[in-house]
All heavy atoms as an XYZ file, in Angstrom:
950
protein
N      46.830     50.953    -21.756
C      47.266     52.019    -22.637
C      46.430     51.942    -23.918
O      46.213     50.863    -24.448
C      48.756     51.853    -22.953
C      49.287     52.839    -23.966
S      51.051     52.666    -24.331
C      51.778     53.140    -22.769
N      46.014     53.094    -24.388
C      45.316     53.143    -25.672
C      46.205     53.849    -26.683
O      47.262     54.395    -26.347
C      43.935     53.798    -25.545
C      44.012     55.247    -25.109
O      44.818     56.026    -25.608
N      43.167     55.627    -24.159
N      45.773     53.863    -27.931
C      46.629     54.400    -28.991
C      46.882     55.899    -28.833
O      47.957     56.384    -29.167
C      46.069     54.050    -30.388
C      47.156     54.305    -31.447
C      44.774     54.807    -30.666
C      46.882     53.655    -32.777
N      45.924     56.631    -28.289
C      46.125     58.064    -28.084
C      47.206     58.325    -27.038
O      48.046     59.210    -27.214
C      44.820     58.762    -27.689
C      43.782     58.820    -28.793
C      42.928     57.556    -28.894
O      42.974     56.703    -27.970
O      42.238     57.412    -29.911
N      47.177     57.564    -25.939
C      48.206     57.707    -24.902
C      49.585     57.347    -25.465
O      50.576     58.037    -25.200
C      47.885     56.800    -23.713
C      46.650     57.207    -22.951
C      46.187     56.135    -21.974
O      46.340     54.928    -22.248
O      45.652     56.533    -20.917
N      49.630     56.265    -26.212
C      50.881     55.828    -26.843
C      51.410     56.909    -27.778
O      52.584     57.291    -27.717
C      50.618     54.515    -27.583
C      51.644     54.121    -28.606
C      52.896     53.647    -28.218
C      51.366     54.196    -29.965
C      53.842     53.267    -29.167
C      52.301     53.816    -30.910
C      53.524     53.351    -30.506
O      54.454     52.977    -31.442
N      50.555     57.413    -28.642
C      50.936     58.443    -29.608
C      51.434     59.704    -28.902
O      52.487     60.247    -29.235
C      49.752     58.770    -30.508
C      50.048     59.792    -31.564
C      48.831     60.003    -32.482
N      49.132     61.043    -33.440
C      48.843     62.328    -33.278
N      48.225     62.740    -32.180
N      49.164     63.211    -34.196
N      50.683     60.171    -27.910
C      51.075     61.374    -27.172
C      52.426     61.182    -26.489
O      53.256     62.095    -26.476
C      50.017     61.746    -26.127
C      48.730     62.277    -26.741
O      48.724     62.631    -27.943
O      47.719     62.323    -26.008
N      52.637     59.998    -25.912
C      53.901     59.740    -25.224
C      55.068     59.778    -26.214
O      56.097     60.407    -25.946
C      53.856     58.394    -24.492
C      55.062     58.146    -23.640
C      55.220     58.815    -22.435
C      56.046     57.264    -24.038
C      56.354     58.613    -21.644
C      57.183     57.044    -23.262
C      57.330     57.726    -22.060
N      54.915     59.123    -27.356
C      55.991     59.123    -28.355
C      56.269     60.532    -28.872
O      57.424     60.944    -28.985
C      55.635     58.196    -29.514
S      55.701     56.440    -29.099
N      55.212     61.272    -29.168
C      55.383     62.616    -29.725
C      55.902     63.632    -28.707
O      56.347     64.711    -29.097
C      54.070     63.111    -30.330
C      53.643     62.418    -31.620
C      52.260     62.887    -32.039
C      54.657     62.648    -32.734
N      55.873     63.301    -27.429
C      56.365     64.222    -26.397
C      57.891     64.287    -26.358
O      58.453     65.173    -25.723
C      55.831     63.811    -25.020
O      56.466     62.616    -24.563
N      58.544     63.394    -27.061
C      60.004     63.331    -27.038
C      60.608     64.257    -28.094
O      60.049     64.414    -29.174
C      60.453     61.895    -27.280
C      59.870     60.966    -26.241
C      60.361     59.568    -26.399
C      59.966     58.770    -25.198
N      60.228     59.403    -23.925
N      61.756     64.847    -27.794
C      62.398     65.758    -28.755
C      62.743     65.065    -30.072
O      63.207     63.926    -30.079
C      63.683     66.188    -28.040
C      63.444     65.911    -26.598
C      62.498     64.749    -26.543
N      62.504     65.769    -31.170
C      62.910     65.293    -32.482
C      62.061     64.205    -33.091
O      62.436     63.619    -34.102
N      60.899     63.918    -32.489
C      60.067     62.809    -32.962
C      59.046     63.281    -33.988
O      58.408     64.317    -33.831
C      59.350     62.108    -31.777
C      58.322     61.096    -32.278
C      60.370     61.409    -30.892
N      58.928     62.464    -35.037
C      57.900     62.666    -36.050
C      57.122     61.367    -36.206
O      57.609     60.295    -35.839
C      58.518     63.042    -37.411
O      59.421     62.009    -37.817
C      59.241     64.376    -37.334
N      55.922     61.486    -36.755
C      55.121     60.294    -37.042
C      54.834     60.252    -38.530
O      54.749     61.296    -39.182
C      53.823     60.293    -36.238
C      52.884     61.419    -36.569
C      51.618     61.415    -35.734
O      51.190     60.352    -35.261
O      51.052     62.503    -35.561
N      54.695     59.045    -39.058
C      54.403     58.898    -40.476
C      53.782     57.534    -40.735
O      53.702     56.686    -39.840
C      55.679     59.062    -41.306
O      56.613     58.051    -40.990
N      53.353     57.353    -41.970
C      52.781     56.090    -42.425
C      53.589     55.614    -43.641
O      53.072     55.568    -44.759
C      51.306     56.272    -42.795
C      50.394     56.782    -41.680
C      49.060     57.238    -42.246
C      50.189     55.701    -40.636
N      54.865     55.248    -43.469
C      55.724     54.941    -44.618
C      55.450     53.596    -45.287
O      55.814     53.406    -46.440
C      57.129     54.967    -44.015
C      56.925     54.560    -42.599
C      55.591     55.156    -42.214
N      54.844     52.668    -44.572
C      54.654     51.320    -45.111
C      53.285     51.134    -45.764
O      53.164     50.512    -46.799
C      54.845     50.273    -44.011
C      56.190     50.364    -43.343
C      56.278     50.615    -41.986
C      57.368     50.211    -44.059
C      57.515     50.704    -41.355
C      58.603     50.307    -43.442
C      58.677     50.548    -42.078
N      52.255     51.639    -45.094
C      50.885     51.528    -45.580
C      50.034     52.506    -44.786
O      50.550     53.246    -43.956
C      50.363     50.088    -45.460
C      50.475     49.517    -44.050
O      50.226     50.270    -43.075
O      50.819     48.332    -43.906
N      48.738     52.506    -45.012
C      47.856     53.480    -44.353
C      47.443     53.058    -42.942
O      46.697     53.779    -42.290
C      46.613     53.716    -45.205
C      46.930     54.408    -46.503
C      45.688     54.694    -47.296
C      46.070     55.394    -48.588
N      44.917     55.797    -49.363
N      47.920     51.920    -42.464
C      47.505     51.471    -41.134
C      48.648     51.178    -40.166
O      48.410     50.776    -39.043
C      46.595     50.251    -41.259
C      47.233     49.064    -41.944
C      46.255     47.923    -42.093
C      46.940     46.755    -42.782
N      46.086     45.616    -42.936
N      49.898     51.409    -40.584
C      51.038     51.190    -39.700
C      51.656     52.536    -39.348
O      52.290     53.175    -40.185
C      52.088     50.273    -40.353
O      51.456     49.056    -40.758
C      53.220     49.969    -39.380
N      51.454     52.947    -38.099
C      51.936     54.233    -37.606
C      53.362     54.076    -37.082
O      53.623     53.247    -36.201
C      51.012     54.731    -36.489
C      51.335     56.081    -35.855
C      51.276     57.194    -36.900
C      50.356     56.358    -34.724
N      54.276     54.879    -37.643
C      55.701     54.784    -37.316
C      56.162     56.076    -36.651
O      55.837     57.170    -37.114
C      56.530     54.524    -38.596
C      58.023     54.570    -38.307
C      56.139     53.189    -39.213
N      56.938     55.927    -35.584
C      57.545     57.066    -34.901
C      59.048     57.006    -35.108
O      59.673     55.958    -34.926
C      57.207     57.052    -33.409
C      55.750     57.290    -33.155
C      54.881     56.228    -33.017
C      55.248     58.582    -33.110
C      53.525     56.443    -32.826
C      53.890     58.811    -32.915
C      53.036     57.742    -32.773
N      59.601     58.167    -35.505
C      61.034     58.269    -35.756
C      61.603     59.426    -34.956
O      60.928     60.438    -34.758
C      61.296     58.541    -37.240
C      60.849     57.432    -38.157
C      61.117     57.795    -39.613
C      60.686     56.682    -40.539
N      60.986     57.015    -41.958
N      62.848     59.264    -34.523
C      63.589     60.369    -33.924
C      64.693     60.726    -34.920
O      65.487     59.865    -35.320
C      64.148     60.036    -32.525
C      65.006     58.787    -32.514
C      64.928     61.221    -31.981
N      64.660     61.968    -35.376
C      65.632     62.473    -36.344
C      65.736     61.536    -37.559
O      66.812     61.248    -38.060
C      66.987     62.669    -35.679
C      66.955     63.577    -34.440
S      66.232     65.203    -34.734
C      67.561     66.019    -35.592
N      64.592     61.028    -37.993
C      64.529     60.202    -39.195
C      64.776     58.727    -39.004
O      64.727     57.963    -39.962
N      65.037     58.280    -37.775
C      65.307     56.868    -37.500
C      64.165     56.279    -36.664
O      63.811     56.808    -35.605
C      66.621     56.700    -36.726
C      67.835     57.131    -37.484
C      68.288     56.028    -38.384
C      69.743     56.226    -38.740
N      70.269     55.092    -39.435
N      63.635     55.153    -37.118
C      62.485     54.523    -36.476
C      62.837     53.960    -35.095
O      63.854     53.299    -34.929
C      61.979     53.397    -37.385
C      60.760     52.684    -36.888
S      60.029     51.586    -38.119
C      61.392     50.532    -38.548
N      61.955     54.246    -34.114
C      62.128     53.657    -32.785
C      60.866     52.950    -32.288
O      60.931     52.192    -31.318
C      62.613     54.690    -31.757
C      61.579     55.689    -31.309
C      60.834     55.472    -30.161
C      61.354     56.851    -32.036
C      59.887     56.399    -29.744
C      60.423     57.778    -31.626
C      59.675     57.557    -30.480
N      59.725     53.177    -32.925
C      58.481     52.530    -32.493
C      57.484     52.509    -33.645
O      57.461     53.419    -34.469
C      57.883     53.271    -31.306
N      56.666     51.455    -33.683
C      55.592     51.391    -34.664
C      54.467     50.519    -34.146
O      54.669     49.677    -33.260
C      56.092     50.872    -36.013
C      56.585     49.450    -36.106
C      56.259     48.880    -37.485
C      58.085     49.406    -35.909
N      53.274     50.759    -34.703
C      52.100     50.004    -34.301
C      51.076     50.004    -35.420
O      51.108     50.858    -36.308
C      51.458     50.590    -33.025
O      50.471     49.680    -32.548
C      50.812     51.932    -33.282
N      50.157     49.067    -35.343
C      49.018     49.053    -36.247
C      47.947     49.978    -35.715
O      47.661     49.983    -34.512
N      47.348     50.771    -36.599
C      46.325     51.720    -36.156
C      44.923     51.118    -36.158
O      44.072     51.559    -35.405
C      46.328     52.964    -37.043
C      47.549     53.814    -36.862
S      47.445     55.437    -37.629
C      46.747     55.130    -39.218
N      44.692     50.125    -37.002
C      43.347     49.577    -37.072
C      42.990     48.776    -35.812
O      41.874     48.838    -35.337
C      43.141     48.749    -38.334
C      44.178     47.643    -38.519
O      45.195     47.641    -37.801
O      43.963     46.783    -39.398
N      43.949     48.054    -35.290
C      43.758     47.336    -34.026
C      45.006     47.564    -33.181
O      46.059     46.993    -33.462
C      43.563     45.840    -34.262
C      42.295     45.504    -34.999
C      42.147     44.006    -35.189
O      43.110     43.249    -35.164
N      40.919     43.580    -35.378
N      44.870     48.395    -32.164
C      46.016     48.710    -31.309
C      46.184     47.593    -30.288
O      45.655     47.635    -29.185
C      45.809     50.063    -30.616
C      46.981     50.483    -29.776
C      48.204     50.768    -30.344
C      46.848     50.606    -28.405
C      49.291     51.158    -29.571
C      47.918     51.000    -27.613
C      49.143     51.270    -28.198
N      46.905     46.561    -30.716
C      47.118     45.394    -29.855
C      48.564     45.245    -29.411
O      48.837     44.649    -28.379
C      46.676     44.122    -30.591
C      45.191     44.108    -30.905
C      44.782     42.928    -31.753
O      45.673     42.244    -32.308
O      43.575     42.681    -31.856
N      49.490     45.766    -30.225
C      50.910     45.611    -29.904
C      51.702     46.749    -30.529
O      51.228     47.446    -31.422
C      51.433     44.268    -30.427
O      51.378     44.233    -31.835
N      52.932     46.901    -30.012
C      53.857     47.878    -30.566
C      55.213     47.200    -30.752
O      55.560     46.276    -30.009
C      53.985     49.134    -29.666
C      54.411     48.763    -28.244
C      52.693     49.906    -29.633
C      54.611     49.950    -27.328
N      55.947     47.649    -31.739
C      57.305     47.158    -31.951
C      58.274     48.206    -31.447
O      58.127     49.391    -31.756
C      57.566     46.896    -33.440
C      56.954     45.615    -33.929
O      56.220     44.947    -33.219
N      57.248     45.266    -35.169
N      59.248     47.741    -30.663
C      60.225     48.641    -30.053
C      61.628     48.090    -30.218
O      61.852     46.879    -30.085
C      59.937     48.806    -28.553
C      58.588     49.408    -28.191
C      58.327     49.273    -26.702
C      58.539     50.864    -28.627
N      62.559     48.976    -30.480
C      63.974     48.613    -30.551
C      64.427     48.222    -29.140
O      63.972     48.793    -28.150
C      64.771     49.814    -31.058
C      66.218     49.565    -31.267
C      66.490     49.224    -32.687
C      67.995     49.181    -32.904
N      68.333     48.808    -34.245
N      65.317     47.241    -29.064
C      65.786     46.769    -27.754
C      67.205     46.246    -27.901
O      67.556     45.661    -28.922
C      64.859     45.659    -27.253
S      65.144     45.186    -25.548
N      68.001     46.449    -26.877
C      69.349     45.888    -26.922
C      69.223     44.363    -26.874
O      68.358     43.837    -26.190
C      70.204     46.548    -25.840
C      70.745     45.692    -24.756
O      70.639     44.482    -24.750
N      71.350     46.337    -23.805
N      70.025     43.638    -27.664
C      69.840     42.197    -27.829
C      69.810     41.383    -26.536
O      69.006     40.458    -26.410
C      71.018     41.782    -28.717
C      71.334     43.012    -29.503
C      71.079     44.154    -28.547
N      70.660     41.718    -25.567
C      70.674     40.965    -24.313
C      69.373     41.186    -23.529
O      68.782     40.250    -22.996
C      71.868     41.355    -23.442
C      73.221     41.038    -24.052
C      73.697     42.082    -25.057
O      73.364     43.278    -24.897
O      74.382     41.694    -26.024
N      68.939     42.430    -23.476
C      67.690     42.741    -22.776
C      66.490     42.139    -23.475
O      65.531     41.711    -22.827
C      67.495     44.254    -22.664
O      68.511     44.829    -21.886
N      66.531     42.104    -24.807
C      65.406     41.563    -25.575
C      65.104     40.128    -25.151
O      63.941     39.778    -24.912
C      65.702     41.634    -27.074
N      66.125     39.328    -25.026
C      65.944     37.926    -24.632
C      65.391     37.829    -23.211
O      64.464     37.076    -22.941
C      67.269     37.146    -24.768
C      67.659     37.057    -26.248
C      67.164     35.765    -24.146
C      69.066     36.591    -26.500
N      65.947     38.609    -22.295
C      65.486     38.591    -20.905
C      64.018     39.001    -20.801
O      63.251     38.381    -20.068
C      66.340     39.505    -20.044
C      67.748     39.013    -19.847
C      68.619     40.035    -19.104
O      68.267     41.201    -18.982
N      69.766     39.577    -18.631
N      63.632     40.043    -21.524
C      62.246     40.513    -21.467
C      61.283     39.475    -22.024
O      60.187     39.285    -21.486
C      62.096     41.837    -22.222
C      62.822     43.028    -21.606
C      62.732     44.246    -22.524
C      62.263     43.350    -20.226
N      61.691     38.782    -23.065
C      60.840     37.728    -23.648
C      60.638     36.580    -22.673
O      59.569     35.967    -22.643
C      61.458     37.210    -24.940
C      61.468     38.239    -26.041
C      62.258     37.755    -27.237
N      62.594     38.879    -28.094
C      63.510     38.836    -29.043
N      64.189     37.713    -29.268
N      63.758     39.902    -29.773
N      61.656     36.306    -21.876
C      61.546     35.241    -20.877
C      60.718     35.675    -19.673
O      60.034     34.873    -19.053
C      62.940     34.806    -20.420
C      63.725     34.098    -21.500
C      65.172     33.838    -21.126
O      65.637     34.330    -20.068
O      65.855     33.147    -21.907
N      60.764     36.952    -19.349
C      60.114     37.469    -18.148
C      58.645     37.840    -18.353
O      57.846     37.729    -17.426
C      60.882     38.702    -17.667
C      60.433     39.246    -16.343
C      61.310     40.399    -15.875
O      62.277     40.777    -16.513
N      60.944     40.973    -14.747
N      58.283     38.286    -19.554
C      56.924     38.774    -19.806
C      56.270     38.005    -20.953
O      56.867     37.853    -22.018
C      56.942     40.259    -20.200
C      57.378     41.187    -19.117
C      58.714     41.541    -18.967
C      56.453     41.737    -18.231
C      59.125     42.403    -17.970
C      56.857     42.597    -17.227
C      58.194     42.926    -17.105
O      58.591     43.786    -16.113
N      55.045     37.567    -20.746
C      54.278     36.956    -21.829
C      53.971     37.974    -22.916
O      53.781     37.618    -24.077
C      52.970     36.362    -21.293
C      53.148     35.073    -20.533
C      51.823     34.473    -20.114
O      50.828     34.622    -20.856
O      51.787     33.846    -19.045
N      53.892     39.235    -22.543
C      53.556     40.311    -23.480
C      54.666     40.599    -24.479
O      54.428     41.247    -25.497
C      53.223     41.587    -22.711
N      55.867     40.120    -24.214
C      57.024     40.456    -25.053
C      57.437     39.251    -25.886
O      57.632     38.157    -25.362
C      58.208     40.941    -24.192
C      59.396     41.309    -25.061
C      57.795     42.117    -23.319
N      57.560     39.488    -27.187
C      57.980     38.425    -28.106
C      58.914     39.017    -29.168
O      59.015     40.238    -29.280
C      56.769     37.751    -28.722
C      55.823     38.655    -29.447
S      54.210     37.898    -29.570
C      53.267     39.184    -28.790
N      59.574     38.164    -29.932
C      60.454     38.691    -30.982
C      59.690     39.617    -31.925
O      58.512     39.411    -32.207
C      60.927     37.431    -31.722
C      60.790     36.333    -30.715
C      59.587     36.704    -29.880
N      60.365     40.645    -32.412
C      59.737     41.656    -33.252
C      59.088     41.093    -34.500
O      59.756     40.469    -35.320
N      57.802     41.337    -34.636
C      57.029     40.873    -35.783
C      57.448     41.669    -37.019
O      57.404     42.892    -37.017
C      55.535     41.055    -35.492
C      54.614     40.591    -36.596
C      54.489     39.238    -36.874
C      53.901     41.499    -37.354
C      53.648     38.797    -37.879
C      53.054     41.072    -38.367
C      52.938     39.724    -38.629
O      52.115     39.297    -39.630
N      57.872     40.974    -38.070
C      58.348     41.588    -39.314
C      59.560     42.495    -39.100
O      59.768     43.441    -39.858
C      57.242     42.395    -40.004
C      56.214     41.565    -40.676
N      56.495     40.669    -41.677
C      54.881     41.485    -40.486
C      55.390     40.083    -42.076
N      54.392     40.554    -41.366
N      60.340     42.226    -38.056
C      61.503     43.057    -37.745
C      62.704     42.137    -37.502
O      62.557     40.927    -37.375
C      61.242     43.888    -36.479
C      59.988     44.735    -36.500
S      59.956     46.010    -37.743
C      61.045     47.214    -37.026
N      63.888     42.746    -37.359
C      65.072     41.991    -36.972
C      64.849     41.519    -35.532
O      64.802     42.314    -34.603
C      66.309     42.886    -37.059
C      67.581     42.197    -36.634
O      67.594     41.360    -35.743
N      68.673     42.567    -37.279
N      64.687     40.232    -35.354
C      64.294     39.681    -34.057
C      65.383     39.783    -32.999
O      65.113     39.646    -31.817
C      63.826     38.245    -34.243
C      62.548     38.261    -35.087
C      61.994     36.946    -35.381
C      60.780     36.940    -36.259
N      60.246     38.144    -36.787
N      66.593     40.072    -33.409
C      67.675     40.269    -32.441
C      67.577     41.643    -31.793
O      67.928     41.814    -30.632
C      69.023     40.099    -33.135
C      70.202     40.210    -32.194
C      71.520     39.997    -32.909
O      71.585     39.825    -34.124
N      72.592     40.015    -32.139
N      67.066     42.625    -32.544
C      67.086     44.015    -32.079
C      65.710     44.616    -31.816
O      65.635     45.755    -31.350
C      67.810     44.898    -33.110
C      69.242     44.551    -33.272
N      70.224     45.005    -32.426
C      69.869     43.758    -34.174
C      71.388     44.519    -32.799
N      71.206     43.764    -33.862
N      64.647     43.890    -32.109
C      63.289     44.432    -31.943
C      62.410     43.458    -31.189
O      62.491     42.247    -31.388
C      62.655     44.713    -33.309
C      63.253     45.882    -34.004
C      64.381     45.885    -34.776
C      62.770     47.228    -33.988
N      64.627     47.159    -35.238
C      63.650     47.996    -34.776
C      61.669     47.851    -33.390
C      63.473     49.363    -34.976
C      61.493     49.207    -33.599
C      62.383     49.951    -34.375
N      61.568     44.001    -30.330
C      60.543     43.229    -29.632
C      59.165     43.728    -30.047
O      58.983     44.914    -30.303
C      60.657     43.380    -28.107
C      61.713     42.485    -27.508
O      62.068     41.458    -28.075
N      62.203     42.862    -26.346
N      58.224     42.823    -30.076
C      56.818     43.182    -30.186
C      56.235     43.050    -28.788
O      56.417     42.022    -28.135
C      56.074     42.261    -31.172
O      56.621     42.464    -32.473
C      54.585     42.558    -31.200
N      55.566     44.100    -28.337
C      55.001     44.131    -26.988
C      53.482     44.234    -27.095
O      52.963     45.180    -27.678
C      55.543     45.339    -26.186
C      54.930     45.385    -24.792
C      57.060     45.296    -26.114
N      52.793     43.238    -26.546
C      51.335     43.304    -26.505
C      50.926     44.322    -25.450
O      51.388     44.262    -24.307
C      50.739     41.943    -26.136
C      50.891     40.894    -27.196
C      50.230     39.608    -26.728
C      50.448     38.489    -27.708
N      49.886     37.220    -27.212
N      50.075     45.250    -25.845
C      49.578     46.225    -24.873
C      48.450     45.579    -24.081
O      47.808     44.644    -24.543
C      49.112     47.538    -25.551
C      50.285     48.251    -26.179
C      48.040     47.281    -26.578
N      48.242     46.053    -22.886
C      47.186     45.556    -22.010
C      47.322     44.056    -21.732
O      46.336     43.344    -21.638
C      45.805     45.894    -22.596
C      45.649     47.385    -22.813
O      46.024     48.192    -21.980
N      45.122     47.752    -23.965
N      48.556     43.592    -21.591
C      48.817     42.201    -21.220
C      49.472     42.213    -19.834
O      49.019     42.939    -18.968
C      49.692     41.528    -22.267
N      50.546     41.468    -19.644
C      51.146     41.378    -18.310
C      52.212     42.434    -18.029
O      52.834     42.410    -16.972
C      51.701     39.966    -18.059
C      52.882     39.603    -18.936
O      52.956     40.110    -20.074
O      53.714     38.794    -18.496
N      52.401     43.385    -18.918
C      53.315     44.505    -18.668
C      52.473     45.754    -18.417
O      51.522     46.023    -19.139
C      54.238     44.718    -19.859
N      52.821     46.495    -17.385
C      52.070     47.706    -17.044
C      52.335     48.818    -18.063
O      53.323     48.794    -18.793
C      52.470     48.194    -15.652
O      53.811     48.668    -15.679
N      51.456     49.807    -18.090
C      51.662     50.972    -18.944
C      52.979     51.658    -18.591
O      53.710     52.110    -19.478
C      50.511     51.968    -18.799
C      49.221     51.477    -19.432
O      49.201     50.364    -20.014
O      48.216     52.205    -19.337
N      53.270     51.726    -17.305
C      54.525     52.341    -16.857
C      55.721     51.592    -17.444
O      56.673     52.208    -17.934
C      54.592     52.344    -15.327
C      55.859     52.957    -14.777
C      55.900     52.916    -13.268
C      57.209     53.526    -12.777
N      57.565     53.107    -11.456
N      55.662     50.267    -17.420
C      56.765     49.460    -17.957
C      56.888     49.662    -19.463
O      57.986     49.818    -19.989
C      56.544     47.973    -17.643
C      57.682     47.087    -18.109
C      58.999     47.421    -17.438
O      59.146     47.239    -16.244
N      59.962     47.912    -18.199
N      55.766     49.694    -20.162
C      55.799     49.905    -21.613
C      56.394     51.268    -21.939
O      57.197     51.400    -22.867
C      54.394     49.729    -22.224
C      53.971     48.248    -22.110
C      54.367     50.194    -23.679
C      52.536     47.966    -22.499
N      56.046     52.283    -21.165
C      56.627     53.609    -21.386
C      58.140     53.590    -21.167
O      58.894     54.241    -21.898
C      55.964     54.647    -20.484
C      54.561     55.004    -20.947
C      53.917     56.006    -20.031
C      52.527     56.373    -20.525
N      51.871     57.346    -19.640
N      58.613     52.822    -20.196
C      60.056     52.686    -19.980
C      60.716     52.026    -21.183
O      61.808     52.424    -21.602
C      60.337     51.887    -18.707
C      60.029     52.653    -17.441
C      60.236     51.829    -16.176
O      60.918     50.775    -16.230
O      59.705     52.239    -15.131
N      60.048     51.024    -21.772
C      60.599     50.365    -22.958
C      60.587     51.305    -24.165
O      61.495     51.260    -24.987
C      59.833     49.084    -23.258
C      60.011     48.021    -22.211
C      61.068     47.874    -21.351
C      59.108     46.971    -21.891
N      60.864     46.790    -20.525
C      59.672     46.211    -20.835
C      57.870     46.581    -22.383
C      59.052     45.098    -20.293
C      57.245     45.467    -21.838
C      57.828     44.732    -20.805
N      59.568     52.152    -24.273
C      59.556     53.163    -25.335
C      60.732     54.119    -25.138
O      61.442     54.446    -26.098
C      58.214     53.927    -25.361
C      57.072     52.982    -25.774
C      58.287     55.130    -26.306
C      55.675     53.562    -25.574
N      60.947     54.551    -23.895
C      62.099     55.414    -23.583
C      63.409     54.734    -23.980
O      64.290     55.358    -24.574
C      62.151     55.747    -22.092
C      61.096     56.732    -21.645
O      60.529     57.453    -22.499
O      60.825     56.784    -20.424
N      63.539     53.447    -23.639
C      64.761     52.705    -23.974
C      64.964     52.639    -25.482
O      66.088     52.810    -25.978
C      64.711     51.281    -23.408
C      64.801     51.227    -21.896
O      65.186     52.236    -21.266
O      64.468     50.163    -21.330
N      63.887     52.390    -26.233
C      63.964     52.322    -27.678
C      64.414     53.665    -28.259
O      65.320     53.734    -29.092
C      62.607     51.912    -28.253
O      62.655     51.793    -29.644
N      63.792     54.719    -27.790
C      64.153     56.081    -28.208
C      65.636     56.346    -27.912
O      66.388     56.802    -28.772
C      63.257     57.080    -27.476
C      63.583     58.533    -27.721
C      63.014     59.238    -28.776
C      64.449     59.228    -26.869
C      63.314     60.579    -28.996
C      64.751     60.566    -27.081
C      64.175     61.239    -28.140
O      64.468     62.566    -28.358
N      66.061     56.028    -26.688
C      67.450     56.281    -26.281
C      68.450     55.480    -27.116
O      69.531     55.983    -27.450
C      67.642     55.969    -24.797
C      66.917     56.946    -23.885
O      66.529     58.049    -24.352
O      66.703     56.597    -22.704
N      68.116     54.231    -27.453
C      69.001     53.426    -28.284
C      69.219     54.079    -29.648
O      70.337     54.110    -30.157
C      68.418     52.018    -28.492
C      68.694     50.987    -27.420
C      67.879     49.725    -27.683
C      70.170     50.646    -27.354
N      68.150     54.598    -30.219
C      68.269     55.255    -31.521
C      69.075     56.547    -31.385
O      69.965     56.812    -32.201
C      66.882     55.520    -32.137
C      66.151     54.200    -32.400
C      67.012     56.340    -33.428
C      66.877     53.221    -33.303
N      68.794     57.338    -30.367
C      69.535     58.590    -30.173
C      71.032     58.305    -30.014
O      71.866     58.993    -30.600
C      68.978     59.385    -28.970
C      69.902     60.532    -28.588
C      67.581     59.905    -29.287
N      71.363     57.270    -29.255
C      72.780     56.919    -29.057
C      73.464     56.550    -30.369
O      74.668     56.755    -30.521
C      72.910     55.753    -28.081
C      72.563     56.096    -26.657
C      72.453     54.857    -25.769
O      72.803     53.755    -26.156
N      71.929     55.056    -24.563
N      72.696     56.014    -31.319
C      73.287     55.568    -32.586
C      73.379     56.683    -33.629
O      73.961     56.477    -34.697
C      72.462     54.408    -33.164
O      71.226     54.874    -33.689
N      72.825     57.845    -33.338
C      72.836     58.942    -34.296
C      74.242     59.521    -34.453
O      75.022     59.541    -33.498
C      71.887     60.060    -33.841
C      70.400     59.731    -33.806
C      69.621     60.864    -33.142
C      69.862     59.449    -35.199
N      74.562     60.035    -35.642
C      75.846     60.712    -35.822
C      75.947     61.933    -34.899
O      74.925     62.532    -34.535
C      75.813     61.160    -37.290
C      74.773     60.325    -37.944
C      73.777     59.981    -36.870
N      77.154     62.297    -34.556
C      77.387     63.387    -33.605
C      76.690     64.686    -34.022
O      76.055     65.342    -33.207
C      78.890     63.628    -33.457
C      79.240     64.668    -32.421
C      80.738     64.812    -32.265
C      81.061     65.866    -31.223
N      82.506     66.020    -31.048
N      76.763     65.042    -35.296
C      76.143     66.289    -35.754
C      74.629     66.259    -35.584
O      74.013     67.263    -35.277
C      76.530     66.593    -37.198
C      76.011     65.608    -38.205
C      76.308     66.018    -39.646
N      75.884     65.002    -40.574
C      74.617     64.722    -40.871
N      73.645     65.398    -40.323
N      74.324     63.762    -41.728
N      74.016     65.074    -35.748
C      72.568     64.944    -35.583
C      72.200     65.006    -34.098
O      71.185     65.602    -33.724
C      72.040     63.646    -36.246
C      70.542     63.491    -36.048
C      72.384     63.626    -37.734
N      73.044     64.436    -33.243
C      72.825     64.534    -31.799
C      72.860     65.993    -31.344
O      72.060     66.416    -30.508
C      73.873     63.726    -31.024
C      73.710     62.242    -31.107
C      74.804     61.560    -30.309
C      74.780     60.073    -30.516
N      75.894     59.390    -29.835
N      73.796     66.754    -31.913
C      73.895     68.178    -31.579
C      72.631     68.909    -32.038
O      72.065     69.715    -31.299
C      75.166     68.799    -32.192
C      76.411     68.214    -31.509
C      75.146     70.311    -32.101
C      77.719     68.535    -32.207
N      72.190     68.594    -33.242
C      70.951     69.192    -33.761
C      69.760     68.863    -32.852
O      68.952     69.719    -32.519
C      70.699     68.681    -35.172
C      69.495     69.269    -35.850
C      69.249     68.684    -37.234
O      70.208     68.149    -37.855
O      68.100     68.748    -37.694
N      69.668     67.603    -32.416
C      68.595     67.167    -31.529
C      68.654     67.896    -30.201
O      67.629     68.342    -29.668
C      68.680     65.656    -31.302
C      67.667     65.030    -30.347
C      66.232     65.244    -30.844
C      67.953     63.546    -30.155
N      69.841     68.066    -29.670
C      70.007     68.747    -28.377
C      69.573     70.215    -28.446
O      69.191     70.791    -27.438
C      71.462     68.652    -27.914
N      69.621     70.787    -29.637
C      69.250     72.195    -29.816
C      67.779     72.411    -30.161
O      67.366     73.525    -30.425
C      70.134     72.841    -30.878
C      71.569     72.970    -30.414
O      71.807     73.259    -29.242
N      72.510     72.745    -31.301
N      66.996     71.333    -30.185
C      65.560     71.479    -30.482
C      64.807     71.998    -29.279
O      65.131     71.797    -28.166
C      64.960     70.130    -30.911
C      65.434     69.611    -32.267
C      64.795     68.285    -32.546
C      65.113     70.590    -33.380
């Protein structure tokens, strides 16, 4: 997976925006204003994704590519090395899971707004 494929996949989801809120090299994707994925733009080596805590531990044990979230809450975020032992298909599933976790946590009125996009 390259950064263009990653970016296109994230932006294909309803309600997603991209921004550079931290600095000029950290690309952040949000759904309805809540972050679900981020990566460094200068060297596309890994992405940070939200993950349910039980799954996060299992994925770290199962894949060398998955480790506790770098500069994130390590209970709820994983850092995933791209082009390692996880396939692009698997990474896209984890992006979907991250997106879905954030959508599930949105207030009801925001979920309704998202559904109408």
